[in-house]
C-alpha positions as CSV (number, residue, x, y, z in Angstrom):
1,M,-8.2,0.6,-4.0
2,N,-7.7,-0.3,-7.6
3,A,-5.0,0.4,-10.2
4,K,-7.2,2.9,-12.1
5,E,-7.5,5.1,-9.0
6,L,-3.7,4.8,-8.4
7,N,-2.8,5.8,-12.0
8,T,-4.6,9.1,-11.6
9,K,-2.5,10.1,-8.5
10,T,0.9,11.8,-8.6
11,P,4.0,10.0,-7.4
12,D,4.1,12.1,-4.2
13,Q,0.5,11.2,-3.4
14,L,1.3,7.5,-4.0
15,R,4.3,7.7,-1.7
16,D,2.1,9.2,1.0
17,D,-0.4,6.4,0.6
18,L,2.4,3.9,0.7
19,L,3.7,5.3,3.9
20,A,0.3,5.2,5.5
21,L,-0.3,1.6,4.4
22,K,3.1,0.5,5.8
23,K,2.3,2.1,9.1
24,E,-1.1,0.3,9.1
25,A,0.6,-3.0,8.3
26,F,3.0,-2.5,11.2
27,N,0.1,-1.8,13.6
28,L,-1.8,-4.8,12.3
29,R,1.3,-7.1,12.8
30,F,1.6,-5.7,16.3
31,Q,-2.1,-6.4,17.0
32,Q,-1.7,-9.9,15.7
33,A,1.3,-10.6,17.9
34,T,-0.6,-9.5,21.0
35,G,-3.8,-11.3,20.0
36,Q,-5.9,-8.2,19.6
37,L,-6.4,-8.5,15.8
38,E,-10.1,-8.9,15.0
39,N,-10.1,-8.6,11.2
40,T,-7.4,-10.9,9.9
41,A,-8.3,-10.3,6.3
42,R,-7.2,-6.7,6.6
43,V,-3.6,-7.8,6.7
44,R,-3.9,-9.4,3.3
45,T,-5.6,-6.4,1.7
46,V,-3.1,-4.0,3.1
47,R,-0.2,-6.1,1.8
48,R,-1.8,-6.3,-1.6
49,D,-2.5,-2.5,-1.7
50,V,1.2,-1.9,-0.9
51,A,2.2,-4.1,-3.8
52,R,-0.3,-2.4,-6.1
53,I,1.1,1.1,-5.2
54,K,4.7,-0.1,-5.6
55,T,3.8,-1.5,-9.1
56,V,2.2,1.7,-10.2
57,L,5.2,3.8,-8.8
58,N,7.7,1.6,-10.7
59,A,5.6,1.9,-13.9
60,K,5.5,5.7,-13.6
61,A,9.3,5.7,-13.0
62,A,9.9,3.6,-16.1
63,D,7.7,5.9,-18.2
64,A,9.6,8.9,-16.9
65,A,12.9,7.3,-17.8
66,K,12.0,6.8,-21.4
């Protein structure tokens, strides 16, 4: 997921994606705590995707406030 893809989405779609990623991050943390996590790199990519979506949402909110 890159910023160009995210810029084309509406804020509602971004919030839905953000919610899904946060749920996935929770599940990944749970798997890591129980020792069942196989792909440890996925935690990092999910965290970065969450940050990317939050950045785009904040930029869209700043543009709307102008």
